[in-house]
N, C-alpha and C positions, 0 to 999 in steps of 0.2 A: 562555504567556508571549509577550509581543509586544515586538519591538525593532525598531529602525532599522538598513537597512543603508547601508553608506558604498561608494561607488565606490572602487575598489583604486587608482585613482589619476587625478590631474587629465586625464591624456592620454587614458585611457579615457573619462572622462566627455566632454572633447571630442568623441572620437570618437563616441561614441553619441549625441550631441546633432546631430553630422552627419547621423546616419542617421534622426533622426526631429523632428518638432516637438512638444516636450513641453508638458505642461499648466503655465501659468503666469499670474500676475499681471501685467497691464498696469499702465503707471504709473498709469493713471486708476482701478485697482482692478478692471477688467474680466477675467474668467478667460478665458485663451486656450484652447481646447479643441482637442486634437490632433487634426490633419486625416489623419494617415496611419493605415490601417488595420494591423492585425497582418498581414496579406500584404504591404503595401505596406513595413512595416519589415523584415520577413525577406528580402524581394527585395533592399533597397536593401542589406543588407549582406552583403559578400563571405564572412564566416564563416558565414553560414547558407546558403550553396549547395546542399550537400548535403539539408539540411531543405525547402529549396524543390522540388528535385527530388522529393523522397521525397512531398512532399505533393500534387504534382501526378500523380506516379504512383497515390497513393490515391484521387485524386478529392477531396480534400479542402479545395481552395484556396477554392471556393465557400463551404463552410462557415465557414471563418475568416476569410472576406472578409464575412460576413453581420454582422447587427446585435449579435449577442451580448447582453450582454458576454462575454467569456470570460478566463480566467487560462492562459496558455500558457508551460508550462516547457520551453524552446526548445534543443535541443541542437546544440552547435556542430560543425564539420565534423571536428576531430579527435574528438570525442564517437562520431560515426557511424562513423568509420574504425575505431575501436576496437570499436564493436560488430559490425560487419560480420565484422571479423578474428575476435573472439572466437565468433561463431556459425558459422563457415566458409562465410560468404558472399563470392565473389569479387568483387562489386560490389552496389550497390542493385538492380540488375536481376533478380539471383538471389533476391532475398526476396520471396516470394509475395505478390501484391496485398492478398489478405484478412488475412495476418499482418500486414503494413507497417500495414494502415489501422488495426488495433486497436492497434497499439503506439504510433501517433501519437497515436489519442485517448486513449491512457493518459497523454499528456502534457497533456490540455486539462480543466481544470475550469471547470464554469458559474459565471458572477458575476466581478467583477472584485477580486481578491483583491490588494491592494497587501502590500507586506513587514509593514507596521504590522497587517494584518488577520491573519496567518498566526501560529497557535499550535501547540503540540504537540498533536498526536491526528490523527485521519483525517479524509480528506476524499474525495469520491467522484469518479471520473474520467468520462470519456465512453467510456472503454474497455470491451470485454467480453472475457471468458474462454471456455472451453468449458464452464464448471460450471454457468453461468445465463444463460438469454436476456433476463431480466427484471431481475438485480440487477448494476448496472454495478461495476467494479474499486474496490476502495477504494485509498488511497495514505496510507503513514503520513509526517506531517511532523512532524519532531522540529527544533526551534527552539532547543535547548540552547546549541548552540555554532552559529550560524550558521544557514541552513536544509538540512538533510539528508533526502533524500527515500527512502523505503524502503531505508533502511540505506545508503545511500551507493552508489558503484561497486561496491565488493566483493562486494555483495548484489544486484547487477542494478538499484540506483537511481542517485541522482545526488546532486550537490550545488548550490545555487544559487552562480553566481560573481558575476552582475550582477543586481540586483534593481530592479524599478520602471520598465520601459522603457514608457510608457503609450503607449496608441494611442487611436483613436477610438471602437473597438468592445472595448477590454480593457486588458490589461496583460501583457507579456511577462517573465520571469525567465529569463537565461540560465542554463544548467546543463552541467556537466562529463561528463554520461554519457546515454547513451539509456535511458530507463527501463524495462525490462523488464515484462513481463506477470507479477506477483509470483505464486509458489505459495502455499501453506500456509506452508512452510518459510521462504521470504524475509519473510513476514508476521511470524512468531514471532521471526526475529533482527532485523527492524526496530524491534520494539518492546521497550524496556528493560525493562517490566513482565514479560515472559515469559523472562527471562535463564535462571532455572533450569529451567523446563520444557524449553529448548534444552539445557541441560547433562544434564537426564534423557534427553531423546532421542537425544543424541549419546552418551551412556555408553558404554565401550568393550565391556560385557558384553551389550550390548542388540542387537536386531535392527536391520536397517538403517532405522530409523523415517525418518530424515532422508531417504534416497533413496525411501523409498516416499510419504511425503506431498510429496515433489518431482514426482513422476511424474503418469501417467494411469491406470495399472492399478489397477483396484479403485475408480477416481475417479467422480464426486467424491465429496470427503471433507466431513463435517461435523466439525468439532473443537471440544468444548467444553474451552476452554484454562483452567487454573487460572494466577493470576497468582503472582509471587515470594511475595507474603504469604501465599498460600493453600498454598503448599509449606513455606514456616516454619512455619504453625501446623500444618501436618501432622506434620511432625519432631517438634515439642513432643508433639502428641498421640500419637505413636507411640515417644516418648522415645527418637529417636535424635538423634545431634549433628549428623548431616550428611546430605547426599543420598548420599554414598558408603557410608555404613550401612545403606542401604535393601537388602533381599535381592534378587538379581537376579529370580527369579520374581515378587515382590510388584511390583517397579518394573514389569517388562515387562506383567503383568495391568492393572494400573493404568492405564498410558500407553493401551493398547489399550481400556480400558473408556472411554475420554474421544473415543473415535472411532467414526462411523458411517460405513460404506463405501457407496460407489453412491447416495448421495443428498446434492444440496444443500439441507440443511433450512434455510428463512428464519425468522425468528422470527415471520412472519406465520403460518406452517403448523404452529407449537406450539399444542397444544391440551391443555385440562386433564385430567389423569390419563391421557396420552397414554404408552403404555408404550414405550420404545426399545431397540432391539437392538442392541448394540455391536460392534465389531470383535473384542473379546474373546470374546463370545457369552453374555455377560451382560445384563442389561436394567436400565434404571433408569426413572423414571417423573417425567415433568414435570408440573408443577404450577402453575397459574396463579391466586393467590390477589390480592386487591385492591393488596397491597405490591409485585406485581411477580414476574416468573417465577421458578422455582427447579426445582431438581433434588431428588428424593429416591432415595437411591441405595439397593442391595441391604443397606445395614446400618442404614437408617433414618435415615441422615443426612442434612442438607438444605444444599444448596450454592444462592447466589444467582446468577443471572444477570445479571453488572453492565454488559454491553456486547455489543451484537448484530450481526450481518451485517456482518462485516469479510469483503469478498468477495475471493478469491484466483482465478486463473486454474483451479485445480484443485480448489475446495472453498470453504468458508466456516467462518468461526471465530466461536464466541459466548464471552466471556470469564466465569471463574467465580471467585468468591471463597473457595471451599474445592474442595481434591482430593477428588473422589468415589471410592469404592472398592467393588470389586466382592467378593463373596464368595470368599474364598481358600481 
């Protein structure tokens, strides 16, 4: 879904225009290209002063002053202040430089993505977590109501408050939060297609799956995540009226069966007839027919892998169209 953003007020529009030279058509039809770089714009705006300090500390000023193009989701000073407080940092100086660098890069996407280019789905940032040195972090963009990134501020993400500040080397979208490095759980919460999975992981009779999959013990994790439709189909298959009717042991073993501990398995690493040992202890088989990758579970049921390589800081997610079941 694509939609245009409107500036919140004429005053805000004028203020923004003061700090940048926007792309426009001259009277003779000639396109005027913005002359200020992303760095120039952030330096000019006092509400980005902490962002500028952060970019300097992380040695990223030269990067974002380069040719690009880049899309930068730029946190305001109030967003940085809230981030520092929430994470127990007395000041920006207290944030380790390597951590700060990856957090900042997690706000940057290659290419120029105007508001009209954004749609609900995943984009890849320039940031990396500890799970993979080759696969950059994913960001979930939800354009259902404005633009919400990684589930919004309550989930370590942010919302775009001002869009389309054009620069000579890309575009800036102002956001109301510092976007943290997302965990497996952050990504599951951010994507509305995984609502039932989140309900299952957090059911009060289950182990602390949310804590486990948010942490680093036994990580990285590879999670084969069933969609809401997959859970609805499973309930029909088991002749159960709701998730609450799934027996405790069945749900626990089923959820564990979708997780591989100690490995960040990317789709490029999957091989035909590959046997995968799960966190539950059972195995399933990966198959690679011409129609696309799929999993054959312990009960000879087949699930299609419908999305791959959603990278989190502590693991990776692949989406499934059917819940796979272990031997119970």
